[in-house]
C-alpha positions in Angstrom: 0.0 0.0 0.0 1.4 3.4 -1.0 1.4 6.4 1.2 -0.4 9.3 -0.3 0.9 12.7 0.5 -0.8 16.0 -0.3 1.0 18.1 -2.8 2.5 21.2 -1.1 1.0 24.6 -1.9 3.0 25.8 -4.9 4.3 29.3 -5.6 1.6 29.7 -8.3 -1.1 29.0 -5.7 0.3 31.7 -3.4 0.6 34.2 -6.3 -3.0 33.5 -7.3 -4.2 34.0 -3.8 -2.3 37.3 -3.5 -3.8 38.4 -6.9 -7.3 37.6 -5.6 -6.7 39.5 -2.3 -5.3 42.5 -4.2 -8.3 42.6 -6.5 -10.7 42.5 -3.6 -8.7 45.2 -1.9 -9.3 47.5 -4.9 -13.0 47.4 -4.4 -14.7 50.2 -2.5 -15.6 49.3 1.1 -19.3 49.1 0.2 -18.5 46.8 -2.7 -16.4 44.6 -0.5 -19.2 44.4 2.1 -21.7 43.4 -0.6 -19.4 40.7 -2.0 -18.6 39.3 1.4 -22.3 39.0 2.3 -23.2 37.5 -1.1 -20.4 34.9 -0.5 -22.2 34.0 2.7 -25.4 33.5 0.8 -27.3 36.7 1.5 -29.7 38.0 -1.1 -29.4 41.5 -2.4 -32.6 42.6 -0.7 -31.3 41.2 2.6 -28.1 43.2 2.2 -30.1 46.3 1.5 -32.2 45.9 4.6 -29.2 45.1 6.8 -27.0 47.9 5.6 -29.7 50.6 5.2 -29.0 51.1 1.6 -31.5 51.0 -1.2 -31.9 47.8 -3.1 -30.8 49.6 -6.3 -27.6 50.9 -4.6 -26.8 47.4 -3.4 -27.4 45.9 -6.8 -25.2 48.6 -8.3 -22.4 47.8 -5.8 -22.8 44.1 -6.6 -22.6 44.4 -10.4 -19.7 46.9 -10.4 -17.8 44.7 -8.0 -18.3 41.6 -10.2 -17.2 43.6 -13.2 -14.0 44.8 -11.5 -13.2 41.4 -10.2 -13.9 39.8 -13.5 -11.5 42.3 -15.2 -8.8 41.9 -12.6 -9.0 38.1 -12.3 -9.8 37.2 -15.9 -6.2 36.2 -16.4 -6.5 33.5 -13.7 -8.9 31.4 -15.8 
């Protein structure tokens, strides 16, 4: 029976993670908050209610954040 060892995290994984963190850091604080809550499963209307922002404002933050992240991280695909 062979021993199976997990592969160590490579330098490319670390660089990718840094690239993701940098891209998220470039978002506005409101955009980061919306992205974080969406990643936790919140709906846009729930985020609007919890943050006191209008649903349209939250939706705008979400779509602009997605566009920025897609542009910044598109090279990782």
